[in-house]
C-alpha positions as CSV (number, residue, x, y, z in Angstrom):
1,M,13.9,-6.4,2.6
2,A,14.6,-2.6,3.5
3,E,12.1,-1.6,0.9
4,N,9.3,-3.3,2.1
5,R,10.1,-1.8,5.8
6,E,10.3,1.9,4.0
7,L,7.0,1.1,2.3
8,T,5.0,0.0,4.9
9,L,6.6,2.9,7.3
10,V,5.1,5.1,4.8
11,L,1.5,3.5,4.4
12,K,1.5,3.5,8.3
13,L,2.2,7.1,8.4
14,V,-0.1,8.3,5.6
15,A,-3.1,6.0,7.1
16,D,-2.4,8.0,10.7
17,Q,-2.8,11.3,8.8
18,F,-5.4,10.3,6.8
19,P,-7.7,8.2,9.2
20,N,-10.4,8.2,7.3
21,A,-8.6,7.2,3.7
22,E,-8.6,4.1,2.2
23,I,-5.1,3.3,1.2
24,H,-4.3,0.7,-1.7
25,G,-0.5,-0.4,-1.7
26,I,0.8,-2.0,-4.7
27,D,4.4,-3.9,-5.9
28,I,5.4,-5.9,-8.3
29,A,7.0,-8.7,-5.8
30,K,4.4,-11.1,-4.5
31,N,6.5,-11.8,-1.9
32,L,6.7,-8.3,-0.6
33,I,2.6,-7.7,-1.1
34,E,2.4,-10.8,1.3
35,I,4.9,-9.5,4.0
36,A,3.0,-5.8,3.8
37,R,-0.6,-7.9,4.1
38,R,0.8,-9.5,7.7
39,R,1.9,-5.9,8.9
40,F,-1.4,-4.6,8.1
41,T,-3.6,-7.6,9.4
42,G,-6.9,-6.6,11.1
43,N,-6.9,-2.7,9.3
44,S,-9.4,-2.9,6.7
45,R,-8.6,0.6,5.5
46,V,-5.4,-0.7,4.2
47,T,-5.2,-3.1,0.9
48,F,-2.2,-4.5,-1.1
49,Q,-2.1,-6.3,-4.6
50,V,0.5,-7.4,-6.9
51,A,0.8,-4.7,-9.8
52,D,2.9,-2.7,-11.9
53,A,3.6,0.8,-10.7
54,L,4.4,1.8,-14.3
55,T,0.9,0.4,-16.2
56,F,-1.3,0.2,-13.1
57,K,-4.7,1.9,-13.9
58,P,-7.0,2.7,-10.8
59,A,-10.8,1.6,-10.9
60,A,-11.1,5.2,-10.1
61,P,-9.5,8.7,-9.4
62,V,-7.3,8.6,-6.5
63,P,-6.3,12.0,-4.9
64,L,-3.1,10.8,-3.5
65,V,-0.1,8.7,-4.9
66,V,2.9,8.0,-3.2
67,S,6.3,6.3,-4.1
C-alpha cells in the first residue's frame, strides 16, 4: 500500500501546485484505484481509471505526465 500513499501524495502535490488543472490518475490495480478515489472524494478535478500505463492512450494530449 505504500505505492498508493505515494501516488496520492504526488497527485495532491500536483493538484495544489496547479489549482486549475484536471488530474487523471491511472493504475493497473483496481483496488488501488478504489482507495485513491476515496482519498479524493469531493474533488471533481481529480479522476481515476484502471489502466496499464504502458498502453494507456489519453483521449487528448496531456501537458504533464508524472510517474
